N, C-alpha and C positions, 0 to 999 in steps of 0.2 A: 613558620607562618601557617595559620589555619586557612585552608582554601574554602571560600564561600562562593556559592553559585545561586542563580535564580531558582526559586522554588519549582517552577515548571520544569526546568532542566533537571533539577534534583530528582523529581518524581519519575521523569522519563528514564534517567540513568539507573534508577532503582527498579525499573521494569514494571512500574505501575501501569503505564500507558504510553502511547506516543506523545511527543511534545504537545501537539495540538489538543489531544484528548486530555492530557494532564492539566492543561490550562482550563479546560471546561470543568474538570472535576474541582479545581480550586475555586473557580468563580461560583460554583454551585454550593459553596460553603461546607464541603465535605472534608476539608483538610484543616488540621490544627498544628500549631507550632508551640511547644511548651504549654499545651492545654488550651490555647486561645485560637479561635477560628480565624483563618487568614484567607482572604478572597483575592489577593493581589498576586498573580503569577510571577511578578518581578521582585517579590520579597526575597532578600538574600538569606540563605541558610547554609549551615555547615553540617558535617557528619555528627558533630556533638549535639546538635539541636534535636529535641524530641519531636519529630515529625510523624504524624499519624493520618491515615485516610480511613474515614468511617470508624475511627477509634482503634484501628489496628496500626501498630508501629511500623514505620518504613525505614529501611536501612539501605545503603548502597550495595547493590548486588555485584559480587566479584566476577562471576563467570558470565560471559556473553555468548549466547547461542543464536543460531539462525536455522530455521527449518524451511524446506521447500515443500509445498503441498500442491498436488494436482486437484484443484477444486472441481467437483462434479456439478452438473446442473442441479439446481434446487437447494444447494448449500449456501448459507449466508456468510458473508465475510465479516463477522463480528466475533467477539469473545464469548458473548452470551446473547440469547434471543428471547424476548418476553413471550413470543408466540410458540416457543418450544421447538422451533425448527433446528435442524442439524447445523452446527457452526463449523467453520474451518478449524477453529482452535480445538474442537472435540476430536479432530482427526489426528492430532499430535499426541505424543506420549504424555501421560499424566505426570504431575509432580513438578513441572516447571511453569511459572507464570509467563504466558506468552500473549502477544496481541498481534493482529494482522498489520502488515505493512501496506497501507492503502486498502482499496476495496476492489472487488469484482462484482458486477451485477449478479443477482441470483441466477439469471439464465445464461451467464457467461462462464465458460469453463477455462481451465488452464492453470498456469503457475501463479501462485501467490506465496509470499514469504511471511513467516511468523518469527518474531524475535522478542527478546527482553532488553534489547539495546535501543533505547529511546532516541539517542542522537542519530544513530544510523538510520532508523526508521524515518525520522524527520527529514533527513537529507535525501533519502531515496524517493520520497513522495512530494517534496516541496518543488513547485515548478521552477524556482530559481536555480536549482542544481541540474535541471534538464537531463535526468537519467532516463534513457530511452526504454520504452516498452513496446514489444512487437506482438501484433494480433493477426490471426488468420481468420478472415471473414468469408463465409459463403453467403452470397447475396442473390437477390431476386433480379429478374429482368436481364438475364445474361443475353449476349456478352457485354462486358464492360468496355465501352469505347474509349478511345484515346482522349477525347474531350473531358470525360469524367475523371480519368486518371490525372490529367493535367490540373484540373480544379482541386483535387485532393492534395496533390503535391504542392500547389501554390497556397492553399488555405481557402476554406469555404466559410461563408457567413452563417453563423449559428445564432440562436436566440439570445445567447449570452456573450456575443462578440465573435469575431472571426477566429478560426483555428489557425495555429501556426503551421507553416509548411511541414508536410509529412513526407516520409519516405514510403513510397507505394510501389509494389510490384504486382503484376498480374500473374498468378500462379495457376490459372485455369480460366475457362470461359466465364465462370461465375464465382471465382475465388480470388481474393486479394490478400496480400500480406502488407500490413500497414504498421509503420513505426512512428509513434508520437512521443513528444517530450513534455506533454502537459499531463492531464489527468482529470479533466472535467467529467461531470456526471454523464454516463452513457455517451461519451464523446465519439467513439468510433462508430457507434450505431447512428448517431445524429449526423456525422459527416457523410456516411454512405447514403442515408436518407436524403440529404441535401443535394446529392448528385443523381438522385433517381434510382438508387439501388438499395432498397431496404435489406437489412441483415437478417438472414435466416438462422445462421449459427455463427457463434463467435467464440474463439479460443485464444487465450494469451499464451504464446509459445516462447516468449523470451522476456526476461526482466533484467535490464542492464546487461551484464556479461553472462548471465545464467540462462541456459536453455531448458525447456521442459523435458526434452529428450524422451526417454522410454518410461518415465515414471507413470505407473498406472493411475487411472482415475480413483480418487479417494486415498491414494497412498501418500506417505510423508517420509522425508529423509532429512537427516541433519547434514548441514553443509560442512565440507571439509575446511580446514583452516585456510588453504589457498583460495578457496571459493569466497570465503568471507573477506579475505584480503582484496580480492578482485572487486567485490561489491564496495568496499570502503574506498578503494581508489576511484571507482566510478562516481561515488558520492562526494569526492573531494576531501576525504579524511586521511 
């Protein structure tokens, strides 16, 4: 039996982009199947179909890889940047098509993952799978009082709705370790601002089961098979 999958998932599995980004590529009219433009990400395709993106043939990639990068300040979390800024993908070895798993703000440092496994990337970033991410924040107006900690732990009101309860530990008079299971834009910064403690520095120190550890800023390393297995378990795969 010939296995057929949705076009969006096919492109993600081929390492073109994450599932969400692949759907945007399709809707933009950049994908053809057997020479005809397809704009529906739900269109079923198989390995024998002639799928192309911007005229370049796409096939299913056999090898799945994941890299961890310690993103420095000023580096953007994209595969390419029209303004010519340094991207996280440029910090990885050349020769493998990779894309970031989620994003970090340009002024946030720490661990970010790069992969060509679209399904894994989708599950690691989609709120439904609740993969935790831990940040270390240095905040203004120290010390952080118990009332502010309690508010962060219970959830605070943001302009796009309340945050889910977070795990928050005070690791210094003006330093917090915050674990969230969402991923909204500048969420940790906005949460801290909401309780009266604007963030001065923010670093992501853990992504699911992976810790930043001693990886230097700007450095990149390929994950070991057991680390990828741990990520897949965290994502429910």
